[in-house]
BAPAZA-325807 format. One line per field, with one value per atom (N, C-alpha, C, O): x, y, z; atom name; residue number from 1. Coordinates in steps of 0.1 Angstrom, whole numbers, padded with zeros to 4 digits, m for minus. Each point is the difference from the previous one (the first is absolute). Example, Ala and Ser with C-alpha at 12.3 -4.5 7.8 and 13.67 -1.06 7.14 Angstrom:
<nodes>
xx [0132:m0009:0009:0010:m0014:0009:m0008:0005]
yy [m0057:0012:0012:0000:0011:0011:0011:0011]
zz [0078:0000:0000:0007:m0014:0000:0008:0001]
atomo [N:CA:C:O:N:CA:C:O]
num [1:1:1:1:2:2:2:2]
</nodes>
This chain:
<nodes>
xx [m0084:m0003:m0005:0006:m0016:m0006:0010:0008:m0008:0009:0000:0010:m0022:m0001:0007:0006:m0007:0006:0016:0007:m0003:0014:0006:0010:m0018:0004:0001:0009:m0019:0000:0012:0007:m0004:0012:0013:0009:m0008:0012:0001:0011:m0022:0001:0004:0008:m0014:0004:0015:0007:m0002:0015:0008:0011:m0015:0007:0000:0011:m0022:m0001:0008:0007:m0007:0007:0015:0008:m0004:0014:0009:m0004:0015:0010:0003:0002:m0001:0003:0014:0009:m0009:0012:0009:m0004:0018:0009:0000:0004:m0010:0000:m0010:0000:m0009:m0009:0006:m0005:0018:0008:0009:0006:m0004:0009:0015:0004:0003:0014:0008:m0007:0019:0009:0004:m0005:0014:0005:m0004:0004:m0011:m0004:m0011:m0010:0012:m0011:m0012:m0010:0012:m0009:m0009:m0011:0015:m0009:0004:0011:m0021:0002:m0004:m0010:0017:m0002:m0003:0002:m0008:m0002:0014:0009:m0009:0011:m0001:m0011:0022:0000:m0010:m0005:0001:m0009:m0014:m0009:0006:m0014:m0003:0009:m0022:m0004:m0010:m0006:0005:m0010:m0013:0000:m0011:m0013:m0003:m0007:0012:m0003:0012:0010:m0011:0010:m0005:m0010:0015:m0004:0009:0012:m0018:0007:m0002:m0012:0023:m0001:0005:0012:m0020:0005:0008:0001:0004:0009:m0007:0006:m0019:m0008:m0005:m0006:0009:m0005:m0012:m0005:m0002:m0012:0004:0011:m0021:0003:m0010:m0012:0016:m0009:0006:0012:m0021:0005:m0006:m0012:0019:m0004:0003:0011:m0021:0003:0009:m0003:0012:0009:m0008:0003:m0014:m0008:m0007:m0005:0004:m0006:0010:m0005:0018:0010:0000:0000:0001:m0001:0014:0009:m0008:0013:m0002:m0011:0022:0013:0002:m0006:0015:0005:0013:0007:m0004:0011:0010:m0004:0017:0010:0010:0004:m0001:0008:0015:0008:m0004:0014:0007:0011:m0017:0006:m0009:0001:m0011:m0007:m0016:m0006:0000:m0014:m0006:0004:m0013:m0007:m0015:m0005:m0001:m0014:m0008:0004:m0014:m0009:m0014:m0004:m0005:m0014:m0009:0003:m0015:m0012:m0010:0002:m0014:m0011:m0004:m0006:0008:m0005:0010:m0003:0016:0010:0013:0003:0004:0014:0009:m0003:0013:0009:0014:0005:0001:0014:0008:m0003:0015:0009:0013:0006:m0002:0012:0010:m0002:0015:0011:0013:0002:0007:0014:0003:m0005:0012:0005:m0012:0001:m0011:m0012:0000:m0010:0022:0001:m0005:m0008:0013:m0003:m0015:m0006:0001:m0014:m0009:m0009:0012:m0007:0000:m0010:0022:0001:m0009:m0006:0006:m0009:m0014:m0008:0004:m0014:m0004:m0011:0019:m0004:0000:m0006:0013:0000:m0010:m0001:m0007:m0011:0006:m0007:0018:0007:0000:0002:m0005:0000:m0014:m0010:0011:m0012:m0005:m0012:0022:m0003:0011:0011:m0015:0009:m0004:m0011:0022:m0003:0008:0011:m0019:0006:0009:m0003:0013:0009:m0008:m0007:0008:m0007:0008:m0005:0018:0008:0015:0007:m0004:0013:0012:0011:m0013:0011:0005:0012:m0020:0005:0004:0003:m0003:0004:0014:0002:0006:0013:0001:0000:0001:0000:0013:0010:m0010:0012:0000:m0010:0022:0002:m0011:m0005:0002:m0010:m0013:m0008:0005:m0012:m0012:0001:m0012:m0012:m0006:0000:m0005:m0007:m0013:0000:m0011:m0013:m0004:m0003:0004:m0002:m0015:m0005:m0003:m0014:m0008:0005:m0017:m0009:m0013:m0006:0003:m0011:m0011:0003:m0015:m0011:m0011:m0005:0001:m0010:m0011:0002:m0014:m0011:0002:0006:m0010:0002:m0013:0000]
yy [0207:m0011:0005:0009:m0016:0004:m0003:m0010:0017:m0002:m0014:m0006:0000:m0014:m0010:m0009:0011:m0008:0001:m0010:0023:0002:m0007:m0006:0007:m0007:m0015:m0007:0001:m0015:m0003:m0011:0019:m0003:0001:m0009:0019:0002:m0011:m0005:0001:m0011:m0013:m0008:0005:m0012:0000:m0011:0023:0001:m0003:m0006:0011:m0002:m0015:m0005:m0002:m0014:m0008:m0010:0013:m0007:0002:m0007:0018:0004:m0011:m0006:0004:m0009:0004:0012:m0021:0004:0007:m0005:0015:0008:m0006:m0005:0005:m0005:0008:m0004:0017:0009:m0005:0005:m0015:m0005:m0008:m0002:m0002:m0007:0011:0008:m0008:0010:m0002:m0012:0022:0000:0004:0005:m0007:0005:m0012:m0011:0014:m0010:0002:m0008:0018:0003:m0009:m0003:m0002:m0008:0008:m0005:0019:0009:0007:0005:m0005:0006:m0005:m0003:0004:m0004:0011:0007:m0006:0011:m0005:m0012:0020:m0003:0003:0005:m0009:0004:0015:0005:0002:0014:0006:0011:m0018:0005:m0001:0006:m0013:m0002:0006:0003:0000:0004:m0010:m0008:0009:m0009:0007:0012:m0020:0006:0002:0009:m0018:0000:m0003:m0005:0008:m0002:m0010:0003:m0015:m0010:0001:0000:0001:0000:m0013:m0004:m0003:m0013:0002:0004:m0007:0001:m0012:m0010:0010:m0011:m0013:m0011:0011:m0013:m0005:m0011:0019:m0004:0007:m0002:0010:0007:0010:0006:m0003:0009:0010:m0003:0015:0010:0006:0001:0003:0006:0014:0002:0007:0013:0003:m0002:0007:0004:0013:0009:m0008:0012:0013:0010:m0011:0012:0005:0011:m0019:0004:0006:0006:m0007:0006:0015:0005:0002:0015:0006:m0005:0016:0008:0010:0004:m0001:m0005:m0013:m0002:m0006:m0011:0005:0008:m0013:0006:m0011:m0011:0015:m0008:0008:0011:m0016:0008:m0001:0006:m0013:m0002:m0012:m0003:m0003:m0012:m0012:m0011:0014:m0012:0001:m0010:0020:0000:0006:0010:m0018:0005:0001:m0009:0021:0002:0002:0008:m0015:0000:0001:m0006:0012:0000:m0001:0003:m0008:m0001:0009:0006:m0005:0008:m0006:0007:m0020:m0006:m0007:m0003:0002:m0008:0008:0008:m0010:0005:m0012:m0009:0009:m0011:0005:0010:m0017:0004:m0013:m0011:0013:m0011:0004:0010:m0019:0003:m0010:m0012:0016:m0009:0007:0011:m0016:0005:0001:m0009:0019:0001:0000:m0008:0016:m0001:0009:0001:0005:0009:m0007:0005:m0017:m0007:m0004:0001:m0005:m0003:0012:0000:0012:0012:0004:0004:m0004:0003:m0009:0005:m0018:m0009:0003:m0001:0005:0003:0013:0000:0010:0013:m0002:0008:m0018:m0003:m0010:m0004:m0001:m0010:m0013:m0007:0003:m0012:m0011:m0012:0015:m0010:m0007:0006:m0019:m0008:m0005:m0001:m0003:m0005:0004:0002:0000:0002:m0009:m0002:m0005:m0010:0004:0004:m0005:0004:m0012:m0011:0015:m0010:m0009:0004:m0018:m0009:m0006:m0004:0002:m0005:0005:m0004:0014:0007:m0009:0004:m0015:m0008:m0008:m0005:0003:m0008:0008:m0005:0018:0009:0006:0006:m0007:0007:0011:m0002:0014:0012:0003:m0001:0005:0006:0014:0005:0002:0013:0010:0007:m0005:0010:m0006:0008:m0020:m0007:0005:0002:0001:0005:m0012:m0011:0016:m0010:0007:0011:m0018:0005:m0007:m0012:0019:m0005:m0001:m0009:0019:0001:0008:0010:m0015:0007:0003:m0009:0022:0004:0006:0010:m0016:0006:0004:m0009:0021:0005:0008:0005:m0005:0008:0014:0004:0005:0014:0006:0012]
zz [m1046:0009:0013:0006:m0001:0013:0012:m0002:0012:0012:0005:0003:m0002:0006:m0010:0005:m0018:m0009:0001:m0001:0003:0002:0012:0000:0011:0012:m0002:0005:m0012:m0002:m0008:0003:m0013:m0008:0008:m0001:0009:0009:0010:0002:0004:0010:m0007:0005:m0017:m0007:m0004:0001:m0004:m0004:0013:m0001:0012:0013:0003:0004:m0005:0004:m0010:0004:m0017:m0010:0000:m0005:0012:0000:0007:0010:m0016:0006:0014:0003:0007:0013:0002:m0006:0013:0001:0011:0010:m0013:0011:0012:0011:m0012:0011:0011:0011:m0015:0010:0011:0011:m0014:0010:0006:m0008:0021:0005:m0002:m0002:0002:m0003:0013:0009:m0009:0011:0009:m0001:0010:0009:0015:0008:m0006:0014:0005:m0007:0019:0006:0005:0005:m0005:0006:m0011:0004:m0016:m0010:m0014:m0003:m0006:m0014:m0009:0002:m0013:m0010:m0014:m0002:m0006:m0014:m0008:0006:m0018:m0009:m0002:0001:m0004:m0001:m0010:0002:m0013:m0010:0004:m0006:0017:0004:0014:0007:m0005:0013:0006:m0007:0020:0007:0002:0002:m0003:0002:0015:0004:0004:0014:0009:m0005:0017:0010:0011:0007:m0006:0010:0012:m0002:0014:0012:0008:0002:0002:0007:0014:0001:0009:0014:0004:m0008:0020:0005:0001:0000:0001:0001:m0013:m0001:m0010:m0013:m0005:m0011:0020:m0004:m0010:m0001:m0009:m0011:m0002:0002:m0006:m0005:m0012:m0002:m0008:m0012:m0002:0003:m0009:m0003:m0015:m0004:m0003:m0014:0001:0008:m0017:0001:m0003:0006:m0014:m0002:0012:0001:0010:0012:0010:0010:m0013:0009:m0002:m0011:0022:m0001:0002:0006:m0013:0001:0012:0002:0005:m0002:0007:0011:m0016:0008:0006:m0005:0017:0008:0004:0003:m0003:0005:0008:m0004:0016:0009:m0003:0007:m0017:m0004:0005:m0004:0014:0006:0003:m0006:0014:0006:m0001:0005:m0011:0000:m0013:m0005:m0001:m0012:0004:0006:m0010:0004:m0013:m0009:0007:m0011:0005:0011:m0018:0004:m0012:m0011:0014:m0009:0006:0010:m0016:0006:0013:0008:m0005:0012:0009:0011:m0016:0007:0001:m0009:0020:0001:0000:0008:m0016:m0001:0004:m0006:0015:0004:m0001:0005:m0011:m0002:0008:m0003:0012:0008:m0003:m0003:0004:m0003:m0001:0006:m0014:m0002:m0015:m0007:0004:m0014:m0010:m0010:0012:m0008:m0013:m0006:0003:m0012:m0012:m0008:0005:m0013:0000:m0011:0022:0001:m0003:m0007:0013:m0002:m0014:m0006:m0001:m0014:m0008:m0010:0013:m0008:0002:m0009:0021:0003:m0008:m0007:0007:m0007:m0015:m0007:0002:m0014:m0004:m0012:0022:m0002:m0005:m0008:0012:m0004:0011:m0003:0015:0011:m0001:0001:m0002:m0001:0014:0003:0006:0013:0010:m0004:0016:0012:0011:0003:0002:0011:0012:0000:0011:0013:0005:m0002:0010:0006:0009:0009:m0011:0008:0011:0011:m0013:0011:m0002:m0008:0016:m0002:0004:m0004:0010:0004:m0012:0001:m0011:m0012:m0012:m0010:0012:m0011:0002:0011:m0021:0001:m0010:m0012:0017:m0008:m0006:0007:m0020:m0006:0005:0004:m0006:0005:m0003:0009:m0022:m0004:m0005:m0006:0008:m0004:0007:0013:m0019:0007:0008:m0003:0015:0009:0004:0004:m0006:0004:0013:0001:0010:0013:0004:0007:m0011:0004:m0011:m0006:0003:m0008:0009:0005:m0004:0009:m0009:m0007:0007:m0008:0010:0008:m0008:0009:m0007:m0011:0017:m0006:0003:0010:m0020:0003:0006:0003]
atomo [N:CA:C:O:N:CA:C:O:N:CA:C:O:N:CA:C:O:N:CA:C:O:N:CA:C:O:N:CA:C:O:N:CA:C:O:N:CA:C:O:N:CA:C:O:N:CA:C:O:N:CA:C:O:N:CA:C:O:N:CA:C:O:N:CA:C:O:N:CA:C:O:N:CA:C:O:N:CA:C:O:N:CA:C:O:N:CA:C:O:N:CA:C:O:N:CA:C:O:N:CA:C:O:N:CA:C:O:N:CA:C:O:N:CA:C:O:N:CA:C:O:N:CA:C:O:N:CA:C:O:N:CA:C:O:N:CA:C:O:N:CA:C:O:N:CA:C:O:N:CA:C:O:N:CA:C:O:N:CA:C:O:N:CA:C:O:N:CA:C:O:N:CA:C:O:N:CA:C:O:N:CA:C:O:N:CA:C:O:N:CA:C:O:N:CA:C:O:N:CA:C:O:N:CA:C:O:N:CA:C:O:N:CA:C:O:N:CA:C:O:N:CA:C:O:N:CA:C:O:N:CA:C:O:N:CA:C:O:N:CA:C:O:N:CA:C:O:N:CA:C:O:N:CA:C:O:N:CA:C:O:N:CA:C:O:N:CA:C:O:N:CA:C:O:N:CA:C:O:N:CA:C:O:N:CA:C:O:N:CA:C:O:N:CA:C:O:N:CA:C:O:N:CA:C:O:N:CA:C:O:N:CA:C:O:N:CA:C:O:N:CA:C:O:N:CA:C:O:N:CA:C:O:N:CA:C:O:N:CA:C:O:N:CA:C:O:N:CA:C:O:N:CA:C:O:N:CA:C:O:N:CA:C:O:N:CA:C:O:N:CA:C:O:N:CA:C:O:N:CA:C:O:N:CA:C:O:N:CA:C:O:N:CA:C:O:N:CA:C:O:N:CA:C:O:N:CA:C:O:N:CA:C:O:N:CA:C:O:N:CA:C:O:N:CA:C:O:N:CA:C:O:N:CA:C:O:N:CA:C:O:N:CA:C:O:N:CA:C:O:N:CA:C:O:N:CA:C:O:N:CA:C:O:N:CA:C:O:N:CA:C:O:N:CA:C:O:N:CA:C:O:N:CA:C:O:N:CA:C:O:N:CA:C:O:N:CA:C:O:N:CA:C:O:N:CA:C:O:N:CA:C:O:N:CA:C:O:N:CA:C:O:N:CA:C:O:N:CA:C:O:N:CA:C:O:N:CA:C:O:N:CA:C:O:N:CA:C:O:N:CA:C:O:N:CA:C:O:N:CA:C:O:N:CA:C:O:N:CA:C:O:N:CA:C:O:N:CA:C:O:N:CA:C:O]
num [1:1:1:1:2:2:2:2:3:3:3:3:4:4:4:4:5:5:5:5:6:6:6:6:7:7:7:7:8:8:8:8:9:9:9:9:10:10:10:10:11:11:11:11:12:12:12:12:13:13:13:13:14:14:14:14:15:15:15:15:16:16:16:16:17:17:17:17:18:18:18:18:19:19:19:19:20:20:20:20:21:21:21:21:22:22:22:22:23:23:23:23:24:24:24:24:25:25:25:25:26:26:26:26:27:27:27:27:28:28:28:28:29:29:29:29:30:30:30:30:31:31:31:31:32:32:32:32:33:33:33:33:34:34:34:34:35:35:35:35:36:36:36:36:37:37:37:37:38:38:38:38:39:39:39:39:40:40:40:40:41:41:41:41:42:42:42:42:43:43:43:43:44:44:44:44:45:45:45:45:46:46:46:46:47:47:47:47:48:48:48:48:49:49:49:49:50:50:50:50:51:51:51:51:52:52:52:52:53:53:53:53:54:54:54:54:55:55:55:55:56:56:56:56:57:57:57:57:58:58:58:58:59:59:59:59:60:60:60:60:61:61:61:61:62:62:62:62:63:63:63:63:64:64:64:64:65:65:65:65:66:66:66:66:67:67:67:67:68:68:68:68:69:69:69:69:70:70:70:70:71:71:71:71:72:72:72:72:73:73:73:73:74:74:74:74:75:75:75:75:76:76:76:76:77:77:77:77:78:78:78:78:79:79:79:79:80:80:80:80:81:81:81:81:82:82:82:82:83:83:83:83:84:84:84:84:85:85:85:85:86:86:86:86:87:87:87:87:88:88:88:88:89:89:89:89:90:90:90:90:91:91:91:91:92:92:92:92:93:93:93:93:94:94:94:94:95:95:95:95:96:96:96:96:97:97:97:97:98:98:98:98:99:99:99:99:100:100:100:100:101:101:101:101:102:102:102:102:103:103:103:103:104:104:104:104:105:105:105:105:106:106:106:106:107:107:107:107:108:108:108:108:109:109:109:109:110:110:110:110:111:111:111:111:112:112:112:112:113:113:113:113:114:114:114:114:115:115:115:115:116:116:116:116:117:117:117:117:118:118:118:118:119:119:119:119:120:120:120:120:121:121:121:121:122:122:122:122:123:123:123:123:124:124:124:124:125:125:125:125:126:126:126:126:127:127:127:127:128:128:128:128:129:129:129:129:130:130:130:130]
</nodes>
């Protein structure tokens, strides 16, 4: 079978496939959503405090991704530098490196959020041109 025919068949199968429950995010954090453990996310959506959004495909993220152990995650693409600042970011970093985090949301109003002791908080998402 010719490659273009194989692609048409594969695309048809993807479209006809029953929708995965992984398309809805899991977890209880107001700051990020993950897929179920058996699934991975295709992209990472970042939502700022005003509701503005940017998305990056995981295949565009470059290694190494860095985490300082407490309050800063650094990710880059060929054209952007992404820094995520907050508290207790271990679980978030683990989800990112496993391609399970679907979205991350920046804190919009710290006065209305009550943090549990070890719960992750995303205080700021900074995206800059390289």
